[in-house]
C-alpha positions as CSV (number, residue, x, y, z in Angstrom):
1,M,-26.5,-5.0,-21.5
2,S,-23.0,-6.5,-21.8
3,L,-20.1,-4.3,-22.8
4,T,-18.0,-7.5,-24.1
5,Q,-18.1,-9.9,-26.7
6,N,-15.9,-12.1,-24.3
7,P,-17.7,-15.6,-23.6
8,N,-15.5,-16.0,-20.4
9,V,-16.6,-12.9,-18.9
10,N,-20.4,-13.0,-20.0
11,K,-20.5,-16.5,-18.8
12,W,-19.2,-15.7,-15.1
13,V,-21.4,-12.6,-14.8
14,E,-24.5,-14.8,-15.9
15,E,-23.5,-17.2,-12.9
16,M,-23.0,-14.4,-10.3
17,I,-26.5,-12.9,-11.3
18,A,-28.0,-16.5,-10.8
19,L,-26.2,-16.8,-7.5
20,T,-27.2,-13.3,-6.0
21,K,-30.6,-12.6,-7.8
22,P,-30.1,-9.0,-8.2
23,E,-33.0,-6.9,-9.2
24,K,-31.5,-5.3,-12.1
25,V,-28.1,-5.5,-13.8
26,V,-26.1,-2.3,-14.9
27,W,-22.6,-2.4,-16.7
28,I,-20.3,0.4,-15.9
29,D,-18.9,1.9,-19.1
30,G,-16.9,4.7,-17.3
31,S,-18.7,7.4,-19.0
32,E,-19.1,10.7,-17.2
33,E,-22.9,10.6,-17.7
34,Q,-23.2,7.3,-16.0
35,L,-20.9,8.5,-13.2
36,A,-22.9,11.5,-12.7
37,Q,-26.1,9.6,-12.7
38,L,-24.7,7.3,-10.1
39,K,-23.3,10.0,-7.8
40,A,-26.9,11.6,-7.9
41,E,-28.3,8.5,-6.9
42,A,-26.2,7.9,-4.1
43,I,-26.9,11.5,-2.9
44,S,-30.5,11.2,-3.2
45,T,-30.9,8.0,-1.2
46,G,-28.3,9.3,1.5
47,E,-25.7,7.0,0.9
48,M,-23.5,9.7,0.0
49,I,-23.3,13.2,1.1
50,E,-22.7,16.1,-1.2
51,L,-19.9,18.4,0.3
52,N,-19.3,22.2,-0.6
53,Q,-19.2,22.1,-4.4
54,E,-17.3,25.5,-4.5
55,K,-14.4,24.8,-1.7
56,L,-14.3,21.0,-2.8
57,P,-15.6,20.7,-6.3
58,G,-16.8,17.1,-7.2
59,C,-16.0,15.8,-3.6
60,I,-18.6,13.6,-1.6
61,Y,-18.8,11.8,1.7
62,H,-19.5,8.4,2.9
63,R,-19.8,6.9,6.3
64,T,-19.4,3.1,7.1
65,K,-21.0,1.3,10.0
66,P,-19.1,1.5,13.0
67,N,-18.4,-2.3,12.8
68,D,-16.9,-2.1,9.3
69,V,-14.0,0.4,9.4
70,A,-10.8,-1.4,8.4
71,R,-9.3,-4.5,6.7
72,V,-10.0,-7.5,8.4
73,E,-7.0,-9.7,8.7
74,D,-8.4,-12.2,10.7
75,R,-11.3,-12.9,8.2
76,T,-9.0,-12.6,5.1
77,F,-8.1,-16.1,3.6
78,I,-5.9,-17.5,0.9
79,C,-7.5,-20.6,-0.4
80,T,-5.4,-22.7,-2.3
81,K,-5.5,-26.6,-2.8
82,T,-3.2,-27.2,-0.3
83,K,-2.5,-25.6,3.2
84,E,1.3,-25.7,2.4
85,D,0.5,-23.4,-0.7
86,A,-0.6,-20.6,1.4
87,G,2.0,-20.8,3.9
88,P,2.5,-19.8,7.3
89,T,1.6,-15.9,7.1
90,N,-2.1,-16.7,5.6
91,N,-5.4,-18.0,7.1
92,W,-6.3,-21.2,4.9
93,M,-9.2,-23.1,4.2
94,A,-9.5,-25.5,1.2
95,P,-11.4,-23.9,-1.7
96,D,-14.4,-26.2,-1.9
97,E,-14.9,-26.0,1.9
98,M,-14.8,-22.2,1.6
99,K,-17.3,-21.9,-1.2
100,A,-19.7,-24.3,0.3
101,M,-19.6,-22.0,3.6
102,L,-19.9,-18.7,1.5
103,T,-22.3,-19.6,-1.3
104,P,-25.4,-19.8,0.7
105,L,-24.4,-16.1,2.2
106,Y,-24.4,-14.9,-1.5
107,D,-27.4,-16.7,-2.4
108,G,-30.1,-13.9,-3.0
109,S,-27.7,-11.3,-1.4
110,M,-28.6,-8.9,-4.0
111,K,-32.4,-9.2,-4.0
112,G,-34.1,-5.9,-4.5
113,R,-30.8,-4.4,-5.3
114,T,-28.7,-3.5,-8.4
115,M,-25.8,-5.4,-9.4
116,Y,-23.0,-3.3,-11.2
117,V,-20.6,-5.0,-13.3
118,I,-17.2,-3.0,-13.3
119,P,-14.5,-3.8,-15.7
120,Y,-11.3,-2.1,-14.9
121,S,-7.5,-2.2,-15.7
122,M,-4.8,-2.5,-13.0
123,G,-2.2,-0.4,-14.9
124,P,-2.3,2.0,-18.1
125,I,-4.7,0.7,-20.8
126,G,-2.4,-0.8,-23.2
127,S,0.3,-1.5,-20.9
128,P,2.2,-5.1,-21.3
129,L,2.2,-5.2,-17.5
130,A,-1.3,-4.1,-17.0
131,K,-4.0,-6.7,-16.0
132,V,-7.8,-6.8,-16.0
133,G,-10.3,-7.4,-13.6
134,V,-14.0,-7.4,-13.4
135,E,-15.7,-6.9,-10.2
136,V,-19.5,-7.4,-9.7
137,T,-21.1,-5.5,-6.6
138,D,-24.2,-4.1,-5.1
139,S,-22.4,-0.8,-4.0
140,I,-22.4,2.3,-5.6
141,Y,-19.8,3.4,-3.1
142,V,-17.5,0.6,-4.8
143,V,-18.2,1.7,-8.3
144,L,-17.3,5.5,-7.4
145,N,-14.1,4.4,-5.7
146,M,-13.2,2.1,-8.5
147,N,-13.4,4.8,-10.8
148,I,-10.9,6.9,-8.9
149,M,-8.6,3.8,-8.0
150,T,-8.4,2.1,-11.6
151,R,-9.0,2.7,-15.3
152,M,-12.4,1.6,-15.2
153,G,-15.0,1.1,-17.9
154,K,-15.5,-0.3,-21.3
155,A,-11.7,0.5,-22.4
156,A,-10.6,-2.0,-19.9
157,F,-11.8,-4.8,-22.1
158,E,-9.4,-3.6,-24.9
159,N,-6.6,-5.2,-23.0
160,L,-8.5,-8.4,-22.4
161,G,-10.0,-9.0,-26.0
162,D,-12.7,-11.2,-27.1
163,T,-11.4,-14.5,-26.1
164,S,-9.0,-14.3,-23.3
165,D,-9.7,-15.7,-19.8
166,D,-7.1,-14.1,-18.1
167,F,-9.0,-11.7,-15.8
168,V,-9.6,-11.4,-12.2
169,R,-13.1,-12.3,-11.2
170,G,-14.4,-10.3,-8.1
171,L,-17.6,-11.1,-6.4
172,H,-18.5,-8.3,-3.7
173,S,-21.8,-8.1,-1.8
174,K,-22.1,-5.9,1.0
175,A,-25.1,-8.3,2.1
176,D,-26.2,-7.2,5.5
177,V,-22.6,-5.8,6.7
178,D,-22.7,-8.6,9.5
179,P,-19.2,-8.8,11.0
180,E,-19.7,-12.4,12.0
181,K,-20.2,-13.4,8.3
182,R,-17.7,-11.1,6.9
183,Y,-15.0,-12.7,4.7
184,I,-12.4,-11.5,2.3
185,V,-11.3,-14.7,0.4
186,Q,-8.5,-15.0,-2.4
187,F,-8.7,-18.3,-4.5
188,P,-5.3,-17.4,-6.3
189,E,-5.3,-20.6,-8.4
190,E,-8.7,-19.5,-10.1
191,N,-7.9,-15.8,-10.2
192,T,-11.0,-15.2,-8.0
193,I,-11.7,-13.0,-5.0
194,W,-14.9,-13.1,-3.1
195,S,-15.9,-10.5,-0.5
196,I,-19.1,-10.5,1.6
197,N,-20.7,-8.3,4.6
198,S,-18.2,-5.4,4.1
199,A,-18.7,-2.1,2.8
200,Y,-15.3,-0.6,3.8
201,G,-13.0,0.3,0.9
202,G,-10.0,-2.1,2.0
203,N,-12.4,-5.1,1.8
204,V,-14.3,-4.3,-1.0
205,L,-12.5,-2.3,-3.4
206,L,-11.2,-5.7,-4.8
207,G,-8.5,-4.2,-7.5
208,K,-6.5,-2.9,-4.5
209,K,-4.7,-5.3,-1.9
210,C,-6.9,-8.4,-2.9
211,F,-6.1,-8.2,-6.6
212,A,-3.1,-5.9,-6.8
213,L,-0.9,-7.8,-4.1
214,R,-2.5,-11.1,-3.1
215,I,-3.7,-12.5,-6.3
216,A,-0.9,-10.6,-8.6
217,S,1.8,-11.7,-6.3
218,F,0.8,-15.3,-7.2
219,Q,0.4,-14.4,-10.9
220,G,4.0,-12.6,-10.7
221,K,5.6,-15.8,-9.1
222,N,4.1,-18.0,-12.1
223,E,4.9,-15.5,-14.8
224,G,8.2,-14.0,-14.0
225,W,7.5,-10.7,-12.6
226,M,6.7,-8.9,-9.0
227,A,4.0,-7.4,-7.2
228,E,5.0,-5.4,-4.3
229,H,3.7,-3.2,-1.6
230,M,6.2,-0.4,-2.5
231,L,5.8,3.3,-3.4
232,I,7.8,4.4,-6.6
233,L,9.2,7.7,-7.2
234,G,11.4,9.6,-9.3
235,V,14.2,11.9,-8.3
236,K,15.0,14.4,-11.0
237,K,18.7,15.6,-10.7
238,P,19.9,19.3,-11.7
239,D,21.4,17.6,-15.0
240,G,17.6,16.6,-15.9
241,E,18.2,12.8,-15.2
242,V,15.7,11.1,-13.5
243,K,16.2,8.0,-11.3
244,Y,13.3,5.9,-10.0
245,I,13.3,4.2,-6.7
246,T,10.7,1.9,-5.0
247,A,10.4,1.4,-1.4
248,A,8.5,-0.7,1.2
249,F,7.6,0.2,4.8
250,P,5.1,-1.1,7.4
251,S,2.3,1.0,8.3
252,A,3.3,4.1,10.3
253,C,6.6,4.4,8.7
254,G,6.1,7.4,6.4
255,K,5.6,5.9,3.1
256,T,3.2,8.2,1.5
257,N,5.4,11.3,2.8
258,L,8.4,9.6,1.2
259,A,6.3,8.9,-2.2
260,M,5.3,12.6,-2.3
261,L,8.6,14.3,-0.8
262,I,9.4,17.9,-1.0
263,P,13.0,18.5,-1.3
264,P,14.7,20.6,1.4
265,E,15.4,24.3,0.1
266,G,19.0,23.7,-0.8
267,Y,18.2,20.8,-2.9
268,K,15.2,22.7,-4.5
269,K,17.6,25.7,-5.4
270,A,20.2,23.2,-6.9
271,G,17.3,21.9,-9.2
272,Y,16.3,18.7,-7.7
273,E,12.6,17.7,-8.1
274,V,10.8,14.6,-6.9
275,F,7.9,12.8,-8.8
276,T,5.3,10.3,-7.5
277,V,4.8,7.5,-9.7
278,G,2.8,5.5,-7.0
279,D,2.3,5.6,-3.1
280,D,1.5,2.0,-2.4
281,I,1.8,-0.8,-4.7
282,A,4.5,-1.5,-7.6
283,W,4.4,-4.1,-10.3
284,M,7.8,-4.8,-11.8
285,K,8.9,-6.9,-14.6
286,P,12.2,-7.0,-16.5
287,G,12.2,-5.0,-19.7
288,E,13.5,-5.3,-23.0
289,D,16.9,-4.0,-22.0
290,G,17.0,-6.4,-19.1
291,R,16.7,-3.8,-16.4
292,L,13.6,-4.0,-14.0
293,Y,10.6,-1.5,-14.9
294,A,7.9,-0.6,-12.5
295,I,4.2,0.6,-13.1
296,N,1.7,1.7,-10.5
297,P,-1.0,-0.6,-10.9
298,E,-3.4,2.0,-9.3
299,N,-4.9,5.2,-10.6
300,G,-5.7,7.0,-7.4
301,F,-4.6,7.3,-3.6
302,F,-6.5,5.6,-0.9
303,G,-4.9,7.4,1.8
304,V,-5.5,7.6,5.7
305,A,-6.8,11.1,6.5
306,P,-5.6,11.7,10.2
307,G,-2.1,13.3,10.5
308,T,-2.5,14.4,6.7
309,N,-1.9,18.2,6.9
310,A,0.0,21.0,4.8
311,K,3.2,20.5,6.8
312,S,3.1,16.6,7.2
313,N,2.3,16.0,3.5
314,Y,1.4,19.1,1.5
315,N,1.1,17.2,-1.8
316,A,-1.4,14.5,-0.4
317,L,-3.6,17.1,0.9
318,A,-3.5,18.9,-2.4
319,S,-4.5,15.7,-3.9
320,T,-7.8,15.9,-2.1
321,K,-9.3,19.2,-3.2
322,K,-11.5,18.0,-5.9
323,N,-13.1,14.9,-7.2
324,T,-12.4,13.0,-4.0
325,I,-14.5,10.6,-1.8
326,F,-13.8,11.0,1.9
327,T,-15.0,8.1,4.1
328,N,-15.5,8.6,8.1
329,V,-14.0,11.8,8.6
330,A,-15.8,14.8,10.1
331,I,-18.0,17.3,8.4
332,N,-17.9,20.9,9.3
333,N,-21.7,21.4,9.2
334,D,-21.2,25.5,8.9
335,D,-19.8,25.2,5.3
336,M,-20.1,21.4,4.5
337,T,-16.4,20.7,4.3
338,V,-14.3,18.0,6.1
339,W,-12.0,17.9,9.0
340,W,-9.8,15.2,11.0
341,E,-7.4,14.9,13.6
342,G,-4.2,16.2,12.7
343,L,-5.4,18.4,10.0
344,D,-5.2,21.7,11.9
345,K,-5.7,22.5,15.7
346,N,-9.3,23.9,15.3
347,P,-11.9,21.2,15.3
348,P,-15.3,22.7,14.0
349,V,-17.6,23.8,16.6
350,N,-20.7,22.7,14.6
351,A,-19.4,19.5,13.6
352,T,-20.6,16.0,12.5
353,E,-18.5,13.2,14.0
354,W,-17.7,10.2,12.0
355,K,-20.8,8.1,13.2
356,G,-23.0,10.8,12.3
357,A,-23.8,12.6,15.7
358,K,-23.9,16.5,15.7
359,V,-21.3,17.7,18.3
360,N,-19.5,20.5,19.4
361,G,-16.1,19.5,18.0
362,P,-13.8,21.2,20.8
363,E,-16.0,19.8,23.7
364,F,-16.4,16.5,22.0
365,T,-12.7,15.8,21.5
366,S,-11.7,16.9,25.0
367,V,-13.5,13.9,26.6
368,V,-11.3,11.2,27.7
369,G,-12.5,7.7,27.1
370,A,-12.2,4.3,29.5
371,D,-8.9,3.6,27.4
372,G,-7.4,6.9,28.4
373,K,-7.7,8.3,25.0
374,K,-9.5,11.4,23.8
375,Q,-12.5,10.8,21.5
376,T,-11.8,11.7,18.0
377,L,-14.3,13.4,15.5
378,A,-12.7,11.4,12.5
379,H,-12.1,7.7,12.8
380,P,-8.4,6.8,13.3
381,N,-8.6,4.9,9.8
382,S,-10.7,7.6,8.0
383,R,-9.7,7.8,4.3
384,F,-9.6,9.9,1.2
385,T,-9.9,8.4,-2.1
386,A,-8.3,10.8,-4.5
387,P,-7.3,10.8,-8.2
388,A,-3.7,10.3,-8.7
389,V,-3.9,13.2,-11.5
390,N,-4.7,15.7,-8.8
391,C,-1.2,15.3,-7.0
392,P,1.1,18.3,-7.7
393,C,4.2,16.2,-7.9
394,I,2.6,13.4,-9.9
395,S,5.2,11.8,-12.5
396,P,5.1,12.8,-16.3
397,E,5.7,9.0,-16.7
398,F,2.6,7.9,-14.6
399,N,0.7,6.7,-17.6
400,N,3.8,5.3,-19.5
401,P,2.7,1.8,-20.5
402,K,6.3,0.6,-20.3
403,G,6.8,1.7,-16.7
404,V,9.9,3.3,-15.1
405,P,13.3,1.7,-14.8
406,V,14.2,1.0,-11.1
407,T,17.6,1.9,-10.0
408,A,17.3,1.2,-6.3
409,I,14.9,-0.7,-4.0
410,I,14.6,0.5,-0.1
411,F,13.5,-1.3,2.7
412,G,12.6,0.3,6.1
413,G,11.0,-0.1,9.5
414,R,10.6,1.7,12.6
415,R,13.6,0.8,15.0
416,A,14.8,2.8,17.9
417,S,18.3,1.8,18.1
418,T,19.5,-1.3,16.3
419,T,19.4,-0.3,12.5
420,P,21.6,2.6,11.2
421,L,20.1,5.8,9.1
422,V,20.8,3.9,6.0
423,Y,22.9,1.1,4.6
424,Q,23.3,-1.1,1.4
425,S,23.3,-4.6,1.0
426,F,26.5,-6.5,-0.2
427,D,24.4,-8.1,-3.2
428,W,20.8,-9.0,-4.5
429,T,20.6,-12.2,-2.2
430,H,21.6,-10.1,0.9
431,G,19.1,-7.5,0.0
432,T,16.6,-10.2,-0.2
433,Y,17.4,-11.3,3.3
434,I,17.3,-7.6,4.3
435,G,13.5,-7.6,3.0
436,S,12.9,-10.7,5.0
437,A,13.9,-9.0,8.1
438,V,11.9,-5.9,7.8
439,S,10.4,-5.2,11.3
440,S,8.9,-2.5,13.3
441,E,8.6,-1.7,16.7
442,T,5.0,-1.0,17.8
443,T,4.0,2.5,18.7
444,A,1.1,3.4,21.3
445,A,-1.3,3.9,18.3
446,A,-0.9,0.1,17.1
447,T,-1.3,-1.8,20.2
448,G,-1.3,-1.1,23.9
449,A,2.3,-2.4,24.1
450,V,5.3,0.0,22.9
451,G,8.4,-1.5,21.4
452,V,7.2,-4.9,20.6
453,L,9.2,-6.3,17.5
454,R,6.7,-7.1,14.6
455,H,8.2,-8.9,11.7
456,D,6.6,-7.7,8.3
457,P,8.9,-9.2,5.5
458,M,9.1,-7.1,2.7
459,A,6.0,-5.1,4.3
460,M,4.0,-7.7,2.6
461,K,2.9,-10.1,5.6
462,P,-0.7,-9.5,5.0
463,F,-0.5,-9.3,1.3
464,I,1.6,-12.4,0.1
465,G,-0.8,-14.7,-1.7
466,Y,1.1,-17.9,-1.4
467,N,3.9,-19.4,0.8
468,V,6.2,-16.9,2.1
469,G,9.0,-19.3,1.7
470,D,8.3,-19.7,-2.2
471,Y,7.8,-15.8,-2.1
472,W,11.5,-15.2,-1.0
473,A,12.7,-17.8,-3.4
474,H,11.0,-16.0,-6.3
475,W,12.8,-12.9,-5.2
476,L,16.2,-14.8,-5.5
477,E,14.9,-16.1,-8.9
478,M,14.3,-12.7,-9.9
479,G,17.7,-11.3,-8.9
480,E,19.3,-14.2,-11.1
481,K,17.2,-13.3,-14.1
482,L,18.3,-9.6,-13.7
483,G,21.9,-10.4,-13.0
484,D,23.9,-7.1,-13.1
485,K,21.3,-5.0,-14.3
486,A,19.2,-5.7,-10.7
487,P,18.6,-2.7,-8.7
488,K,20.7,-2.1,-5.7
489,I,18.9,-2.9,-2.3
490,F,19.0,-0.4,0.7
491,N,17.8,-0.4,4.3
492,V,16.7,3.0,5.9
493,N,15.5,3.9,9.4
494,W,14.2,7.4,10.1
495,F,13.2,6.6,13.5
496,K,16.5,6.1,15.6
497,K,16.4,7.6,19.1
498,D,18.8,9.2,21.5
499,D,18.7,7.8,25.2
500,N,15.8,10.3,25.9
501,G,13.6,9.0,23.4
502,N,14.0,11.8,21.0
503,F,14.4,11.0,17.2
504,L,17.7,11.9,16.1
505,W,16.9,12.4,12.4
506,P,14.6,15.3,11.3
507,G,12.8,13.0,8.5
508,F,10.1,14.3,6.2
509,G,11.7,16.4,3.4
510,D,15.2,15.8,4.9
511,N,14.9,12.2,3.7
512,M,16.0,13.5,0.4
513,R,19.5,13.8,1.7
514,V,19.6,10.0,2.2
515,L,17.8,9.4,-1.3
516,D,21.0,11.5,-2.6
517,W,23.5,9.2,-1.2
518,I,21.5,6.0,-2.5
519,I,21.6,7.5,-5.9
520,K,25.3,8.3,-5.8
521,R,25.8,4.9,-4.6
522,C,24.1,3.3,-7.8
523,E,25.8,5.6,-9.9
524,G,29.3,4.7,-8.1
525,T,30.1,8.4,-7.3
526,V,30.6,7.6,-3.7
527,D,32.5,5.4,-1.7
528,A,31.3,3.6,1.6
529,V,32.3,2.1,4.8
530,E,32.1,-1.9,4.7
531,T,30.6,-3.2,8.2
532,P,29.3,-6.8,9.2
533,I,25.8,-5.7,8.1
534,G,26.5,-3.7,4.8
535,Y,27.9,-0.6,3.4
536,I,27.3,2.6,5.3
537,P,28.1,6.1,4.1
538,K,31.1,7.9,4.9
539,K,30.2,10.7,7.2
540,E,31.2,13.6,4.6
541,D,28.9,12.0,1.8
542,I,25.6,12.7,3.7
543,N,24.8,16.2,2.8
544,L,23.6,18.2,5.9
545,E,23.7,21.6,4.4
546,G,21.2,23.5,6.5
547,I,20.8,21.1,9.3
548,E,24.0,20.9,10.9
549,D,22.6,22.5,14.1
550,E,20.0,19.5,14.2
551,V,22.4,16.9,12.9
552,T,25.7,17.5,14.7
553,P,28.7,15.2,13.9
554,E,28.0,13.6,17.2
555,I,24.5,12.8,16.4
556,L,25.5,11.5,12.9
557,D,27.8,9.1,14.6
558,K,25.1,7.7,16.5
559,L,22.7,7.6,13.3
560,L,25.1,5.6,11.4
561,D,26.5,3.1,14.2
562,V,26.6,-0.3,14.0
563,D,26.5,-1.7,17.4
564,T,27.9,-5.3,17.4
565,D,26.0,-6.5,20.5
566,L,22.6,-5.3,19.2
567,W,23.3,-6.9,15.8
568,K,24.2,-10.3,17.4
569,K,20.8,-10.1,19.3
570,E,19.2,-9.1,15.9
571,I,20.5,-12.3,14.3
572,A,19.5,-14.5,17.2
573,E,16.0,-13.0,16.6
574,M,16.1,-13.7,13.2
575,R,17.0,-17.1,13.3
576,R,14.3,-17.7,16.1
577,Y,11.7,-16.1,13.6
578,Y,13.0,-18.3,10.6
579,K,12.5,-21.3,12.7
580,E,9.5,-20.7,14.9
581,D,7.4,-18.4,12.8
582,I,8.1,-19.6,9.4
583,A,9.8,-23.1,8.9
584,D,8.0,-24.8,12.1
585,K,4.7,-23.7,10.4
586,G,5.3,-24.9,6.8
587,G,7.4,-22.1,5.2
588,K,10.3,-23.3,3.1
589,I,13.2,-20.7,3.8
590,P,15.7,-20.8,0.8
591,A,19.1,-22.0,1.9
592,A,20.6,-19.2,0.4
593,L,19.0,-16.7,3.2
594,Y,20.6,-19.0,5.8
595,E,23.9,-18.5,4.2
596,V,23.4,-14.8,4.7
597,L,22.6,-15.2,8.2
598,D,25.8,-17.1,8.7
599,K,28.0,-14.8,6.9
600,I,26.6,-12.0,9.1
601,E,27.2,-13.6,12.2
602,A,30.8,-14.6,11.3
603,R,31.5,-10.9,10.5
604,L,29.9,-9.7,13.9
605,A,32.1,-12.4,15.7
606,K,35.2,-10.9,14.2
C-alpha cells in the first residue's frame, strides 16, 4: 500500500519491484509500532541481537560479514554521460554500460525477501534546504539505521508533494554480499543511486555519503548551494551570542571531537558553551540576508567506535547510551553490553569478538598477528548509529528549518611540521586554494607507510560527485555570490610535532582556544601578523591560561612558525599535484587558484 499519491514515486517503485521480484513489499511509514515490529523480527531471525535493555535501553547489535566492513572506494562509481564530467578523483563508467552490467545482478535479487520502501528527508521536514529520497532495500538493518540517520517515514513526502519529481531514487539489495560483485554507483544526472552486494552502513545507508555528498554536491553546483563534508558547531559566548563554524578534516584528524568539544575549565567558568549542529555533513545555502546558512542533513551520528571513550569524546559516548545500533563491536557476554578498543583498559573476559567467536578477551587481545599487530575484539571500523537527540551538547537550532548562519569555515589536516597551528586566508579565493590543498600525512593505522602526504581537497576527495576542477570553480562562484557576507576561511593543524616526535599542542578541549581567536578575527576585535601564507595570531592573542606549563612561549613560537623553506617545498608539491594528479587527468583547474599559488610563491621569495 503506497504512502503517496505522487505518480513519479509510485512508477519508480513499481519498476524496482518488477526488477528485484520481492515476495512482499512494505512501505515504511516511520511509526513506532512498525519500527518495533521490524526490530522484533530482526531479533527473532538473529539478524540483530538485543542488548541489555536496563543498561542500554533500545540498543541492538548487528554484525556484518568479514568481507563487508567498510566503504569500498575502488567499487564506488560516478556515472555521468562523459568521463570528463566525473573528473580525475572518481571512478567512471558510462551510465548505460553500468546499468547493463548491474541489471542482471538485481534481477530477482529480492526473491523470497521483503522489499522495504523508505521515504526520508535529508534535513528538517519543511526546511527549504531539505531534500527527499526514497530508498528501496531488502535489509531491516538499513530501515532501522535510516530511522536514526534521517527523518524517515510518510512525513518526508510532505516536502515532496504529489507532483514533484525532485527526489533521489536509491536501489539497494544485499543480494549475496559477494565482494566481487559489490558496486556503489551514483548517477548524478539522474538523481539515482544503486548499491548491491553490501550490507555495511557506509555502502547501504544511501542518504549518507551517496546522497548527502556525492549526489548533493552535484545538485548544489546546479542549484547554487554547497554540500560539504563538514561538521557544524556553535560557540556560545558569555554575552549569549552564538557564532557558528563549519570545519572539514580528512579522517583521523579529530572531526567528531571538535564537533562535540567541551571547553576548558577557564572558558566554562567564563560562560562559554559549545553546541553540536552536525558532526559530518553540512549543506550550505545563501539566506534571505545574503549570509551563508548551514543545516545538518542528517538526524544521527554514524560514528567510529574504537577510540571513543569518556575522556576522548564524552558527548559522543553519551550519545550511544540508548536507542543506538552497534555494528561489529565486541559483546560482553556477562551483561550483554558492548566493548571496543579504547573504551577502557579492561576487555571483557567472557566476550564475543566482532566476527561472532566466544573468546577470553584479555587473552585474545594479547595475540600478535603476522602483521605485527594485536588482535582486536572490535573491528577497527566498527560503528555506532546514535540519534543526534541523545547528544548532551546538541544545538537548540538543530531542527531550525532555516539553518544557522556560518561565520567561519575551517580546513585542517595532520601535518607534523609545515603548517602552523592556525592561520587565516587573505580572502575567499585564497581560502578556496587552502581547501584545495588540504592534505594529511598518513599514520601507521592508515597504511604501512608513515608520513606519506595524501591530498584530500576540502576533505571531499571520495565524495565530490563531479569534476573536482568544476567543484573548485563552484566554490569560487559561491564566494562571488556571497561577496562581503562570505564566511572567513581558516586553516588549523592540531598535529604539529617537535624534533622528538611529540605533539606540541594539547588538542581536544584546548582547541577551543583556537576557535576563540578565529571568532575574534571574524569580529575584528584582534589584529594579526601578515605572513606569506596568510594571517597568523599575535602570540598574546592565543589564550593559554591553565596550559602555560605545556605550551611555553618557545613552544608557541614553534606552533606559529612559518618556515619559508618548507613552504617553498609545499608550493612545489601543490604545483605537481595540480598538474599530475588533476590537470593531466582531465581536471580543469580555475586560473584563480594558479594566481594564488603564484602570489604565495612571490611572497615567499621576498
